FIKOLZA-1660 file (N, C-alpha, C; in steps of 0.1 Angstrom, whole numbers, plus 5000, padded with zeros to 4 digits):
% residues 260
   i   px   py   pz ch aa at
   1 5009 4988 5000  A  M  N
   1 5000 5000 5000  A  M CA
   1 5009 5012 5000  A  M  C
   2 5007 5021 4990  A  N  N
   2 5016 5033 4989  A  N CA
   2 5009 5046 4992  A  N  C
   3 4997 5046 4996  A  D  N
   3 4990 5058 4999  A  D CA
   3 4996 5065 5011  A  D  C
   4 5001 5077 5009  A  E  N
   4 5009 5084 5019  A  E CA
   4 5000 5088 5031  A  E  C
   5 4987 5088 5029  A  S  N
   5 4978 5091 5040  A  S CA
   5 4978 5080 5050  A  S  C
   6 4982 5068 5046  A  H  N
   6 4983 5056 5055  A  H CA
   6 4994 5058 5065  A  H  C
   7 5004 5066 5062  A  R  N
   7 5016 5068 5071  A  R CA
   7 5013 5078 5081  A  R  C
   8 5020 5076 5093  A  P  N
   8 5019 5087 5103  A  P CA
   8 5025 5100 5099  A  P  C
   9 5021 5110 5106  A  S  N
   9 5027 5124 5102  A  S CA
   9 5041 5124 5105  A  S  C
  10 5049 5131 5096  A  P  N
  10 5064 5133 5099  A  P CA
  10 5066 5140 5112  A  P  C
  11 5056 5147 5117  A  R  N
  11 5058 5154 5130  A  R CA
  11 5059 5144 5141  A  R  C
  12 5054 5132 5140  A  R  N
  12 5054 5122 5150  A  R CA
  12 5066 5113 5148  A  R  C
  13 5070 5110 5135  A  I  N
  13 5081 5101 5132  A  I CA
  13 5093 5109 5129  A  I  C
  14 5103 5109 5137  A  L  N
  14 5115 5118 5136  A  L CA
  14 5125 5112 5127  A  L  C
  15 5126 5098 5126  A  F  N
  15 5136 5091 5119  A  F CA
  15 5129 5080 5111  A  F  C
  16 5135 5077 5099  A  G  N
  16 5130 5065 5092  A  G CA
  16 5116 5065 5087  A  G  C
  17 5111 5077 5084  A  A  N
  17 5097 5078 5080  A  A CA
  17 5094 5071 5067  A  A  C
  18 5104 5069 5059  A  D  N
  18 5102 5062 5046  A  D CA
  18 5104 5047 5046  A  D  C
  19 5107 5041 5058  A  E  N
  19 5109 5027 5059  A  E CA
  19 5097 5019 5054  A  E  C
  20 5099 5008 5048  A  P  N
  20 5087 5000 5043  A  P CA
  20 5078 4995 5054  A  P  C
  21 5083 4994 5066  A  I  N
  21 5074 4989 5077  A  I CA
  21 5061 4997 5078  A  I  C
  22 5061 5010 5074  A  F  N
  22 5049 5018 5075  A  F CA
  22 5038 5014 5065  A  F  C
  23 5042 5006 5055  A  D  N
  23 5033 5001 5045  A  D CA
  23 5026 4989 5050  A  D  C
  24 5030 4982 5060  A  V  N
  24 5025 4969 5065  A  V CA
  24 5019 4969 5079  A  V  C
  25 5022 4980 5087  A  L  N
  25 5017 4980 5101  A  L CA
  25 5002 4980 5101  A  L  C
  26 4996 4973 5111  A  P  N
  26 4982 4973 5112  A  P CA
  26 4977 4987 5115  A  P  C
  27 4964 4990 5112  A  E  N
  27 4958 5003 5113  A  E CA
  27 4958 5007 5128  A  E  C
  28 4956 4998 5137  A  R  N
  28 4956 5001 5151  A  R CA
  28 4969 5007 5156  A  R  C
  29 4980 5002 5150  A  V  N
  29 4993 5007 5154  A  V CA
  29 4995 5021 5148  A  V  C
  30 4991 5022 5135  A  L  N
  30 4993 5035 5128  A  L CA
  30 4984 5046 5134  A  L  C
  31 4972 5042 5139  A  S  N
  31 4964 5052 5145  A  S CA
  31 4970 5058 5158  A  S  C
  32 4977 5049 5165  A  N  N
  32 4984 5054 5177  A  N CA
  32 4996 5063 5173  A  N  C
  33 5002 5059 5162  A  L  N
  33 5014 5067 5158  A  L CA
  33 5010 5081 5154  A  L  C
  34 4997 5084 5151  A  R  N
  34 4993 5097 5147  A  R CA
  34 4989 5106 5158  A  R  C
  35 4988 5100 5171  A  L  N
  35 4984 5107 5182  A  L CA
  35 4995 5117 5187  A  L  C
  36 4991 5128 5193  A  P  N
  36 5001 5138 5198  A  P CA
  36 5009 5131 5210  A  P  C
  37 5003 5123 5218  A  T  N
  37 5010 5116 5229  A  T CA
  37 5012 5101 5226  A  T  C
  38 5016 5098 5214  A  S  N
  38 5017 5084 5210  A  S CA
  38 5028 5077 5217  A  S  C
  39 5025 5066 5223  A  E  N
  39 5035 5057 5229  A  E CA
  39 5043 5050 5218  A  E  C
  40 5036 5047 5207  A  N  N
  40 5043 5040 5196  A  N CA
  40 5053 5049 5189  A  N  C
  41 5050 5062 5188  A  A  N
  41 5060 5071 5182  A  A CA
  41 5072 5072 5191  A  A  C
  42 5069 5073 5205  A  L  N
  42 5081 5073 5214  A  L CA
  42 5090 5061 5212  A  L  C
  43 5084 5050 5212  A  L  N
  43 5092 5037 5210  A  L CA
  43 5100 5038 5197  A  L  C
  44 5094 5041 5186  A  W  N
  44 5101 5042 5173  A  W CA
  44 5112 5052 5174  A  W  C
  45 5109 5064 5178  A  N  N
  45 5119 5075 5178  A  N CA
  45 5131 5073 5187  A  N  C
  46 5129 5065 5197  A  I  N
  46 5141 5062 5206  A  I CA
  46 5148 5050 5201  A  I  C
  47 5141 5039 5197  A  I  N
  47 5148 5027 5194  A  I CA
  47 5154 5027 5180  A  I  C
  48 5147 5033 5170  A  Y  N
  48 5152 5033 5156  A  Y CA
  48 5166 5038 5154  A  Y  C
  49 5169 5050 5160  A  P  N
  49 5183 5055 5158  A  P CA
  49 5194 5046 5165  A  P  C
  50 5190 5039 5175  A  L  N
  50 5199 5030 5182  A  L CA
  50 5202 5017 5175  A  L  C
  51 5193 5013 5166  A  A  N
  51 5193 5000 5160  A  A CA
  51 5196 5001 5145  A  A  C
  52 5208 5005 5142  A  Q  N
  52 5212 5007 5128  A  Q CA
  52 5224 4998 5125  A  Q  C
  53 5222 4985 5122  A  P  N
  53 5209 4979 5121  A  P CA
  53 5205 4971 5133  A  P  C
  54 5213 4971 5144  A  A  N
  54 5210 4962 5155  A  A CA
  54 5214 4969 5168  A  A  C
  55 5210 4963 5180  A  I  N
  55 5213 4968 5193  A  I CA
  55 5221 4957 5200  A  I  C
  56 5231 4960 5207  A  N  N
  56 5239 4950 5213  A  N CA
  56 5233 4947 5227  A  N  C
  57 5231 4934 5230  A  L  N
  57 5224 4930 5242  A  L CA
  57 5232 4935 5254  A  L  C
  58 5245 4933 5254  A  L  N
  58 5253 4937 5266  A  L CA
  58 5252 4952 5269  A  L  C
  59 5250 4960 5259  A  E  N
  59 5248 4975 5261  A  E CA
  59 5236 4977 5269  A  E  C
  60 5225 4970 5265  A  L  N
  60 5212 4971 5273  A  L CA
  60 5213 4966 5287  A  L  C
  61 5220 4955 5288  A  L  N
  61 5222 4949 5302  A  L CA
  61 5231 4957 5311  A  L  C
  62 5239 4965 5305  A  E  N
  62 5247 4974 5314  A  E CA
  62 5240 4986 5319  A  E  C
  63 5228 4989 5314  A  L  N
  63 5220 5000 5319  A  L CA
  63 5216 4996 5333  A  L  C
  64 5215 5006 5342  A  H  N
  64 5210 5003 5356  A  H CA
  64 5195 5003 5355  A  H  C
  65 5189 4991 5358  A  P  N
  65 5175 4990 5357  A  P CA
  65 5167 4996 5369  A  P  C
  66 5155 5000 5366  A  L  N
  66 5146 5004 5377  A  L CA
  66 5143 4992 5386  A  L  C
  67 5143 4980 5380  A  W  N
  67 5140 4968 5387  A  W CA
  67 5147 4957 5379  A  W  C
  68 5154 4948 5386  A  G  N
  68 5159 4936 5380  A  G CA
  68 5175 4935 5381  A  G  C
  69 5180 4925 5375  A  T  N
  69 5194 4923 5375  A  T CA
  69 5202 4931 5365  A  T  C
  70 5212 4938 5369  A  R  N
  70 5219 4947 5360  A  R CA
  70 5228 4939 5350  A  R  C
  71 5237 4931 5355  A  I  N
  71 5246 4923 5347  A  I CA
  71 5243 4908 5348  A  I  C
  72 5242 4901 5337  A  M  N
  72 5239 4887 5338  A  M CA
  72 5251 4880 5332  A  M  C
  73 5259 4873 5341  A  P  N
  73 5271 4866 5337  A  P CA
  73 5270 4857 5325  A  P  C
  74 5259 4850 5323  A  E  N
  74 5257 4841 5312  A  E CA
  74 5255 4847 5299  A  E  C
  75 5251 4860 5299  A  A  N
  75 5247 4867 5287  A  A CA
  75 5260 4870 5279  A  A  C
  76 5260 4867 5266  A  G  N
  76 5272 4870 5258  A  G CA
  76 5268 4880 5248  A  G  C
  77 5278 4883 5239  A  E  N
  77 5275 4893 5228  A  E CA
  77 5264 4887 5219  A  E  C
  78 5255 4896 5216  A  D  N
  78 5244 4892 5207  A  D CA
  78 5238 4905 5201  A  D  C
  79 5239 4906 5188  A  N  N
  79 5233 4918 5181  A  N CA
  79 5218 4915 5179  A  N  C
  80 5209 4924 5184  A  L  N
  80 5195 4921 5184  A  L CA
  80 5189 4930 5173  A  L  C
  81 5181 4924 5165  A  I  N
  81 5174 4931 5154  A  I CA
  81 5160 4934 5159  A  I  C
  82 5156 4947 5159  A  P  N
  82 5143 4951 5164  A  P CA
  82 5132 4947 5154  A  P  C
  83 5121 4942 5159  A  Y  N
  83 5108 4940 5152  A  Y CA
  83 5098 4948 5159  A  Y  C
  84 5094 4959 5153  A  Y  N
  84 5084 4968 5160  A  Y CA
  84 5070 4962 5157  A  Y  C
  85 5063 4959 5168  A  W  N
  85 5050 4954 5167  A  W CA
  85 5050 4941 5158  A  W  C
  86 5061 4934 5158  A  G  N
  86 5062 4922 5150  A  G CA
  86 5068 4923 5136  A  G  C
  87 5072 4935 5132  A  Y  N
  87 5077 4937 5119  A  Y CA
  87 5091 4944 5119  A  Y  C
  88 5100 4939 5111  A  R  N
  88 5113 4945 5109  A  R CA
  88 5111 4958 5100  A  R  C
  89 5121 4966 5100  A  V  N
  89 5119 4979 5093  A  V CA
  89 5117 4977 5078  A  V  C
  90 5121 4966 5073  A  D  N
  90 5119 4964 5059  A  D CA
  90 5105 4957 5056  A  D  C
  91 5097 4956 5066  A  G  N
  91 5084 4951 5065  A  G CA
  91 5083 4936 5067  A  G  C
  92 5094 4929 5069  A  E  N
  92 5093 4914 5071  A  E CA
  92 5087 4911 5085  A  E  C
  93 5079 4901 5086  A  R  N
  93 5073 4896 5098  A  R CA
  93 5083 4887 5106  A  R  C
  94 5082 4888 5119  A  L  N
  94 5091 4880 5128  A  L CA
  94 5087 4865 5125  A  L  C
  95 5097 4856 5123  A  P  N
  95 5094 4842 5120  A  P CA
  95 5086 4836 5131  A  P  C
  96 5076 4828 5126  A  Q  N
  96 5067 4820 5135  A  Q CA
  96 5058 4828 5145  A  Q  C
  97 5059 4841 5144  A  L  N
  97 5051 4849 5153  A  L CA
  97 5036 4846 5151  A  L  C
  98 5031 4846 5139  A  D  N
  98 5017 4845 5136  A  D CA
  98 5012 4831 5141  A  D  C
  99 5020 4821 5139  A  E  N
  99 5016 4807 5144  A  E CA
  99 5015 4807 5159  A  E  C
 100 5024 4814 5166  A  V  N
 100 5024 4815 5181  A  V CA
 100 5011 4823 5185  A  V  C
 101 5009 4834 5179  A  L  N
 101 4997 4842 5182  A  L CA
 101 4984 4834 5180  A  L  C
 102 4983 4826 5170  A  E  N
 102 4971 4818 5168  A  E CA
 102 4970 4808 5179  A  E  C
 103 4981 4802 5183  A  L  N
 103 4981 4792 5194  A  L CA
 103 4977 4799 5207  A  L  C
 104 4983 4810 5211  A  V  N
 104 4981 4817 5224  A  V CA
 104 4967 4824 5224  A  V  C
 105 4964 4831 5214  A  D  N
 105 4952 4839 5214  A  D CA
 105 4939 4833 5208  A  D  C
 106 4941 4823 5199  A  G  N
 106 4930 4818 5193  A  G CA
 106 4924 4828 5183  A  G  C
 107 4910 4828 5181  A  P  N
 107 4904 4836 5171  A  P CA
 107 4902 4851 5176  A  P  C
 108 4905 4854 5188  A  G  N
 108 4903 4868 5193  A  G CA
 108 4914 4877 5189  A  G  C
 109 4913 4890 5194  A  L  N
 109 4923 4900 5191  A  L CA
 109 4937 4895 5195  A  L  C
 110 4947 4895 5186  A  P  N
 110 4960 4890 5190  A  P CA
 110 4967 4898 5200  A  P  C
 111 4976 4892 5208  A  T  N
 111 4984 4900 5218  A  T CA
 111 4994 4908 5209  A  T  C
 112 4994 4921 5213  A  E  N
 112 5003 4930 5205  A  E CA
 112 5015 4934 5214  A  E  C
 113 5026 4928 5211  A  V  N
 113 5038 4931 5218  A  V CA
 113 5045 4943 5211  A  V  C
 114 5049 4953 5219  A  D  N
 114 5054 4965 5213  A  D CA
 114 5067 4963 5205  A  D  C
 115 5076 4956 5211  A  L  N
 115 5089 4954 5205  A  L CA
 115 5095 4940 5208  A  L  C
 116 5100 4934 5197  A  F  N
 116 5108 4922 5199  A  F CA
 116 5122 4925 5195  A  F  C
 117 5132 4921 5203  A  L  N
 117 5146 4922 5199  A  L CA
 117 5151 4907 5197  A  L  C
 118 5154 4904 5184  A  F  N
 118 5157 4891 5180  A  F CA
 118 5171 4889 5176  A  F  C
 119 5178 4881 5184  A  G  N
 119 5192 4879 5181  A  G CA
 119 5195 4864 5177  A  G  C
 120 5208 4861 5176  A  H  N
 120 5213 4848 5173  A  H CA
 120 5210 4838 5184  A  H  C
 121 5210 4843 5196  A  H  N
 121 5208 4834 5208  A  H CA
 121 5197 4839 5217  A  H  C
 122 5192 4851 5216  A  N  N
 122 5182 4856 5225  A  N CA
 122 5170 4862 5219  A  N  C
 123 5159 4863 5226  A  L  N
 123 5147 4869 5222  A  L CA
 123 5142 4878 5234  A  L  C
 124 5141 4891 5232  A  V  N
 124 5136 4900 5242  A  V CA
 124 5123 4905 5238  A  V  C
 125 5113 4903 5246  A  L  N
 125 5100 4909 5244  A  L CA
 125 5098 4921 5253  A  L  C
 126 5094 4933 5248  A  I  N
 126 5094 4945 5255  A  I CA
 126 5080 4951 5255  A  I  C
 127 5074 4954 5266  A  E  N
 127 5062 4961 5268  A  E CA
 127 5066 4976 5271  A  E  C
 128 5062 4985 5262  A  A  N
 128 5066 4999 5264  A  A CA
 128 5054 5007 5268  A  A  C
 129 5056 5015 5279  A  K  N
 129 5045 5023 5284  A  K CA
 129 5050 5038 5285  A  K  C
 130 5041 5047 5283  A  H  N
 130 5044 5061 5285  A  H CA
 130 5033 5067 5294  A  H  C
 131 5021 5070 5289  A  M  N
 131 5010 5075 5297  A  M CA
 131 5000 5065 5301  A  M  C
 132 5000 5054 5294  A  S  N
 132 4990 5043 5297  A  S CA
 132 4994 5034 5308  A  S  C
 133 4985 5025 5313  A  S  N
 133 4988 5016 5323  A  S CA
 133 4988 5001 5317  A  S  C
 134 4992 4992 5325  A  L  N
 134 4992 4978 5321  A  L CA
 134 4978 4973 5319  A  L  C
 135 4976 4966 5308  A  G  N
 135 4963 4962 5304  A  G CA
 135 4957 4951 5313  A  G  C
 136 4944 4952 5316  A  R  N
 136 4937 4942 5323  A  R CA
 136 4927 4934 5314  A  R  C
 137 4920 4925 5319  A  C  N
 137 4911 4916 5311  A  C CA
 137 4898 4924 5308  A  C  C
 138 4896 4927 5295  A  S  N
 138 4884 4934 5292  A  S CA
 138 4871 4926 5293  A  S  C
 139 4872 4913 5292  A  R  N
 139 4860 4905 5294  A  R CA
 139 4855 4905 5308  A  R  C
 140 4865 4905 5318  A  Y  N
 140 4861 4906 5332  A  Y CA
 140 4855 4920 5334  A  Y  C
 141 4861 4930 5329  A  A  N
 141 4856 4944 5331  A  A CA
 141 4842 4945 5325  A  A  C
 142 4839 4938 5315  A  R  N
 142 4825 4939 5309  A  R CA
 142 4816 4929 5316  A  R  C
 143 4820 4922 5326  A  R  N
 143 4813 4912 5333  A  R CA
 143 4808 4901 5323  A  R  C
 144 4818 4897 5315  A  S  N
 144 4815 4886 5306  A  S CA
 144 4826 4875 5307  A  S  C
 145 4833 4875 5318  A  C  N
 145 4843 4864 5320  A  C CA
 145 4836 4850 5320  A  C  C
 146 4840 4841 5312  A  P  N
 146 4834 4828 5311  A  P CA
 146 4835 4820 5324  A  P  C
 147 4845 4823 5332  A  E  N
 147 4847 4816 5345  A  E CA
 147 4839 4821 5356  A  E  C
 148 4835 4834 5356  A  M  N
 148 4829 4840 5367  A  M CA
 148 4815 4846 5365  A  M  C
 149 4812 4851 5353  A  H  N
 149 4800 4858 5350  A  H CA
 149 4790 4851 5342  A  H  C
 150 4794 4843 5333  A  L  N
 150 4784 4837 5324  A  L CA
 150 4777 4825 5330  A  L  C
 151 4764 4823 5329  A  L  N
 151 4757 4812 5334  A  L CA
 151 4760 4800 5325  A  L  C
 152 4758 4788 5330  A  D  N
 152 4761 4776 5323  A  D CA
 152 4755 4775 5309  A  D  C
 153 4742 4780 5308  A  D  N
 153 4736 4779 5295  A  D CA
 153 4740 4791 5286  A  D  C
 154 4747 4800 5291  A  E  N
 154 4753 4811 5283  A  E CA
 154 4767 4809 5279  A  E  C
 155 4774 4800 5286  A  Q  N
 155 4788 4799 5284  A  Q CA
 155 4791 4790 5272  A  Q  C
 156 4797 4796 5262  A  K  N
 156 4801 4789 5250  A  K CA
 156 4814 4781 5251  A  K  C
 157 4824 4788 5257  A  D  N
 157 4837 4783 5258  A  D CA
 157 4843 4788 5271  A  D  C
 158 4850 4779 5279  A  P  N
 158 4857 4783 5290  A  P CA
 158 4869 4792 5286  A  P  C
 159 4875 4799 5295  A  C  N
 159 4887 4808 5292  A  C CA
 159 4898 4799 5288  A  C  C
 160 4904 4802 5276  A  R  N
 160 4914 4794 5271  A  R CA
 160 4927 4794 5279  A  R  C
 161 4929 4804 5287  A  Y  N
 161 4941 4805 5295  A  Y CA
 161 4940 4797 5308  A  Y  C
 162 4928 4792 5311  A  W  N
 162 4926 4783 5323  A  W CA
 162 4924 4769 5318  A  W  C
 163 4918 4768 5306  A  E  N
 163 4914 4755 5301  A  E CA
 163 4924 4748 5292  A  E  C
 164 4931 4755 5284  A  G  N
 164 4941 4749 5275  A  G CA
 164 4953 4744 5281  A  G  C
 165 4960 4736 5274  A  S  N
 165 4973 4730 5280  A  S CA
 165 4985 4738 5275  A  S  C
 166 4985 4741 5262  A  A  N
 166 4996 4748 5256  A  A CA
 166 4997 4763 5260  A  A  C
 167 4986 4769 5264  A  V  N
 167 4985 4783 5267  A  V CA
 167 4980 4786 5281  A  V  C
 168 4981 4777 5290  A  N  N
 168 4975 4778 5304  A  N CA
 168 4984 4787 5312  A  N  C
 169 4978 4797 5318  A  F  N
 169 4985 4806 5327  A  F CA
 169 4993 4798 5338  A  F  C
 170 4987 4788 5343  A  E  N
 170 4992 4781 5354  A  E CA
 170 5005 4773 5351  A  E  C
 171 5008 4771 5338  A  A  N
 171 5020 4764 5334  A  A CA
 171 5032 4773 5337  A  A  C
 172 5031 4786 5338  A  H  N
 172 5042 4795 5340  A  H CA
 172 5040 4804 5352  A  H  C
 173 5028 4806 5357  A  L  N
 173 5025 4816 5367  A  L CA
 173 5017 4810 5378  A  L  C
 174 5020 4814 5390  A  E  N
 174 5013 4809 5402  A  E CA
 174 5001 4819 5404  A  E  C
 175 4990 4817 5397  A  F  N
 175 4978 4825 5398  A  F CA
 175 4968 4820 5408  A  F  C
 176 4971 4809 5415  A  G  N
 176 4961 4804 5425  A  G CA
 176 4950 4796 5419  A  G  C
 177 4940 4793 5426  A  P  N
 177 4929 4785 5421  A  P CA
 177 4922 4791 5409  A  P  C
 178 4916 4783 5401  A  R  N
 178 4908 4788 5390  A  R CA
 178 4897 4797 5395  A  R  C
 179 4894 4808 5388  A  P  N
 179 4883 4817 5392  A  P CA
 179 4870 4810 5393  A  P  C
 180 4862 4814 5403  A  Q  N
 180 4848 4809 5405  A  Q CA
 180 4838 4820 5406  A  Q  C
 181 4826 4818 5402  A  P  N
 181 4816 4829 5404  A  P CA
 181 4815 4833 5418  A  P  C
 182 4813 4846 5420  A  G  N
 182 4811 4852 5433  A  G CA
 182 4823 4856 5440  A  G  C
 183 4835 4853 5435  A  E  N
 183 4848 4856 5441  A  E CA
 183 4852 4871 5437  A  E  C
 184 4862 4876 5444  A  D  N
 184 4867 4889 5441  A  D CA
 184 4874 4888 5427  A  D  C
 185 4879 4900 5422  A  A  N
 185 4886 4900 5409  A  A CA
 185 4898 4891 5410  A  A  C
 186 4899 4882 5399  A  P  N
 186 4910 4872 5399  A  P CA
 186 4923 4879 5396  A  P  C
 187 4934 4872 5399  A  V  N
 187 4947 4876 5396  A  V CA
 187 4949 4877 5381  A  V  C
 188 4943 4869 5373  A  C  N
 188 4945 4869 5359  A  C CA
 188 4939 4882 5353  A  C  C
 189 4929 4888 5359  A  H  N
 189 4924 4901 5354  A  H CA
 189 4934 4911 5356  A  H  C
 190 4940 4912 5368  A  R  N
 190 4950 4922 5371  A  R CA
 190 4962 4921 5362  A  R  C
 191 4967 4909 5359  A  H  N
 191 4979 4907 5352  A  H CA
 191 4977 4902 5337  A  H  C
 192 4966 4905 5332  A  Y  N
 192 4962 4899 5319  A  Y CA
 192 4972 4902 5308  A  Y  C
 193 4975 4915 5306  A  Q  N
 193 4985 4919 5295  A  Q CA
 193 4998 4912 5297  A  Q  C
 194 5004 4913 5309  A  L  N
 194 5017 4908 5311  A  L CA
 194 5017 4893 5309  A  L  C
 195 5006 4886 5314  A  A  N
 195 5006 4872 5314  A  A CA
 195 5005 4867 5299  A  A  C
 196 4997 4873 5291  A  R  N
 196 4996 4869 5277  A  R CA
 196 5009 4872 5270  A  R  C
 197 5016 4883 5273  A  T  N
 197 5029 4886 5267  A  T CA
 197 5039 4875 5271  A  T  C
 198 5039 4871 5283  A  L  N
 198 5048 4860 5287  A  L CA
 198 5045 4847 5280  A  L  C
 199 5032 4843 5278  A  L  N
 199 5029 4831 5270  A  L CA
 199 5034 4832 5256  A  L  C
 200 5032 4844 5250  A  V  N
 200 5037 4845 5236  A  V CA
 200 5052 4844 5236  A  V  C
 201 5059 4851 5245  A  G  N
 201 5074 4851 5245  A  G CA
 201 5079 4837 5247  A  G  C
 202 5074 4830 5257  A  H  N
 202 5079 4817 5261  A  H CA
 202 5077 4807 5249  A  H  C
 203 5065 4807 5243  A  S  N
 203 5063 4798 5231  A  S CA
 203 5071 4802 5219  A  S  C
 204 5073 4815 5216  A  L  N
 204 5081 4819 5205  A  L CA
 204 5095 4816 5207  A  L  C
 205 5101 4819 5219  A  A  N
 205 5115 4816 5221  A  A CA
 205 5118 4801 5220  A  A  C
 206 5108 4793 5225  A  S  N
 206 5110 4778 5224  A  S CA
 206 5111 4774 5210  A  S  C
 207 5102 4779 5201  A  R  N
 207 5102 4775 5187  A  R CA
 207 5115 4780 5180  A  R  C
 208 5119 4792 5184  A  L  N
 208 5131 4797 5177  A  L CA
 208 5144 4793 5183  A  L  C
 209 5143 4786 5194  A  E  N
 209 5155 4781 5202  A  E CA
 209 5163 4793 5206  A  E  C
 210 5157 4803 5213  A  R  N
 210 5163 4814 5218  A  R CA
 210 5161 4815 5233  A  R  C
 211 5170 4822 5240  A  T  N
 211 5167 4825 5255  A  T CA
 211 5158 4836 5256  A  T  C
 212 5148 4835 5264  A  F  N
 212 5137 4844 5265  A  F CA
 212 5139 4854 5276  A  F  C
 213 5138 4867 5273  A  Y  N
 213 5138 4878 5282  A  Y CA
 213 5125 4886 5281  A  Y  C
 214 5120 4892 5292  A  M  N
 214 5108 4900 5291  A  M CA
 214 5110 4912 5299  A  M  C
 215 5109 4924 5293  A  W  N
 215 5112 4937 5299  A  W CA
 215 5100 4946 5298  A  W  C
 216 5100 4956 5307  A  L  N
 216 5091 4967 5307  A  L CA
 216 5099 4980 5306  A  L  C
 217 5094 4989 5298  A  I  N
 217 5101 5002 5297  A  I CA
 217 5090 5013 5301  A  I  C
 218 5094 5021 5311  A  V  N
 218 5085 5032 5315  A  V CA
 218 5092 5045 5318  A  V  C
 219 5086 5056 5318  A  P  N
 219 5092 5068 5323  A  P CA
 219 5097 5067 5337  A  P  C
 220 5108 5072 5340  A  R  N
 220 5113 5071 5354  A  R CA
 220 5104 5076 5364  A  R  C
 221 5098 5088 5361  A  E  N
 221 5089 5094 5371  A  E CA
 221 5076 5086 5373  A  E  C
 222 5072 5077 5364  A  R  N
 222 5060 5069 5365  A  R CA
 222 5062 5055 5370  A  R  C
 223 5075 5051 5373  A  W  N
 223 5078 5038 5378  A  W CA
 223 5070 5034 5390  A  W  C
 224 5068 5044 5399  A  S  N
 224 5060 5040 5412  A  S CA
 224 5046 5036 5409  A  S  C
 225 5040 5040 5398  A  S  N
 225 5027 5036 5395  A  S CA
 225 5026 5022 5389  A  S  C
 226 5037 5017 5384  A  F  N
 226 5038 5003 5379  A  F CA
 226 5044 4993 5389  A  F  C
 227 5051 4998 5399  A  E  N
 227 5060 4990 5407  A  E CA
 227 5052 4979 5414  A  E  C
 228 5041 4982 5421  A  L  N
 228 5034 4972 5428  A  L CA
 228 5029 4960 5420  A  L  C
 229 5023 4964 5408  A  N  N
 229 5018 4953 5399  A  N CA
 229 5029 4945 5393  A  N  C
 230 5040 4952 5389  A  W  N
 230 5051 4945 5383  A  W CA
 230 5057 4935 5393  A  W  C
 231 5059 4939 5405  A  K  N
 231 5066 4930 5415  A  K CA
 231 5056 4919 5418  A  K  C
 232 5043 4921 5419  A  D  N
 232 5034 4910 5422  A  D CA
 232 5034 4900 5411  A  D  C
 233 5034 4905 5398  A  F  N
 233 5035 4896 5387  A  F CA
 233 5047 4888 5386  A  F  C
 234 5059 4894 5388  A  T  N
 234 5071 4887 5387  A  T CA
 234 5073 4877 5398  A  T  C
 235 5068 4880 5410  A  E  N
 235 5068 4870 5421  A  E CA
 235 5060 4857 5418  A  E  C
 236 5052 4858 5408  A  R  N
 236 5043 4846 5405  A  R CA
 236 5049 4838 5394  A  R  C
 237 5061 4842 5388  A  I  N
 237 5067 4834 5378  A  I CA
 237 5074 4821 5384  A  I  C
 238 5070 4810 5378  A  R  N
 238 5075 4797 5383  A  R CA
 238 5090 4795 5380  A  R  C
 239 5095 4799 5369  A  D  N
 239 5108 4797 5364  A  D CA
 239 5118 4807 5370  A  D  C
 240 5126 4803 5379  A  D  N
 240 5136 4812 5385  A  D CA
 240 5145 4818 5375  A  D  C
 241 5149 4811 5365  A  E  N
 241 5158 4817 5355  A  E CA
 241 5152 4827 5347  A  E  C
 242 5139 4825 5344  A  L  N
 242 5132 4836 5336  A  L CA
 242 5130 4848 5345  A  L  C
 243 5127 4846 5358  A  W  N
 243 5126 4857 5368  A  W CA
 243 5138 4866 5367  A  W  C
 244 5150 4860 5366  A  R  N
 244 5162 4867 5366  A  R CA
 244 5164 4875 5353  A  R  C
 245 5157 4871 5343  A  R  N
 245 5158 4878 5330  A  R CA
 245 5147 4889 5328  A  R  C
 246 5139 4891 5338  A  M  N
 246 5129 4901 5338  A  M CA
 246 5135 4914 5343  A  M  C
 247 5132 4925 5336  A  R  N
 247 5138 4938 5339  A  R CA
 247 5128 4949 5336  A  R  C
 248 5130 4961 5343  A  V  N
 248 5123 4973 5340  A  V CA
 248 5134 4984 5337  A  V  C
 249 5132 4990 5326  A  L  N
 249 5142 5001 5322  A  L CA
 249 5134 5014 5321  A  L  C
 250 5142 5025 5322  A  A  N
 250 5136 5038 5321  A  A CA
 250 5139 5043 5306  A  A  C
 251 5129 5050 5301  A  W  N
 251 5131 5056 5287  A  W CA
 251 5143 5065 5287  A  W  C
 252 5145 5072 5298  A  E  N
 252 5156 5082 5298  A  E CA
 252 5169 5075 5297  A  E  C
 253 5171 5063 5303  A  D  N
 253 5184 5056 5302  A  D CA
 253 5186 5051 5288  A  D  C
 254 5176 5046 5282  A  I  N
 254 5177 5040 5268  A  I CA
 254 5180 5052 5258  A  I  C
 255 5173 5063 5260  A  R  N
 255 5176 5074 5252  A  R CA
 255 5191 5079 5253  A  R  C
 256 5196 5077 5265  A  G  N
 256 5210 5081 5268  A  G CA
 256 5220 5073 5260  A  G  C
 257 5217 5061 5255  A  L  N
 257 5226 5053 5248  A  L CA
 257 5230 5060 5235  A  L  C
 258 5221 5068 5229  A  S  N
 258 5224 5075 5217  A  S CA
 258 5236 5085 5218  A  S  C
 259 5239 5089 5231  A  A  N
 259 5250 5098 5233  A  A CA
 259 5263 5092 5236  A  A  C
 260 5262 5078 5237  A  V  N
 260 5274 5071 5241  A  V CA
 260 5283 5069 5229  A  V  C
% end
């Protein structure tokens, strides 16, 4: 698609506005890129100049995190190619991502990971936040959770994240007993976005034979608004090695890499 109106405004995209990726990005991503307070534009404008054509994993690990391990002894040199919302700058899709999204999400709206950093040995999934908060379960918010709100004669399918084997939250996260009608808001509602992102990353890294990292990027001044939920989520991760590869970075520190 070559219609220039499809692309975000040059006022939002400071670098690489002519890259082929803008011809293939989904409309929901492009719509955000057009907003004055766009989180997607922030991600692109900070990461794109640093990744020409790749970002070194050790440089990122040397940054002092807001939360997590600063230096990981087992991590070696690895040049990471960015895939923004699943697409490389030339428009190529991340290998096997669509198959994993179909497995994890089924027929519903696919999990949208902001940034994948894909290297020879590692795969980093990054959730980037600026003004927004971590996503919760919209079905629970609409009182249409199949586990808690729908009557037996209304329930078409149980929640795939409690029922399925390949995509079950409990395989990787200690979320407690399966939700039941009449209970308080379940943990899976609180951590819905992070939990789905973890399932996507774990499955994709396994298929691609890469070591899986999962990071959050937030403004330094807003870290306190994420800290409680992030710490609660990470404490529920069953795999201790994955827990050690979870990190929170500040936008300000990543931007500072461009001056190094």
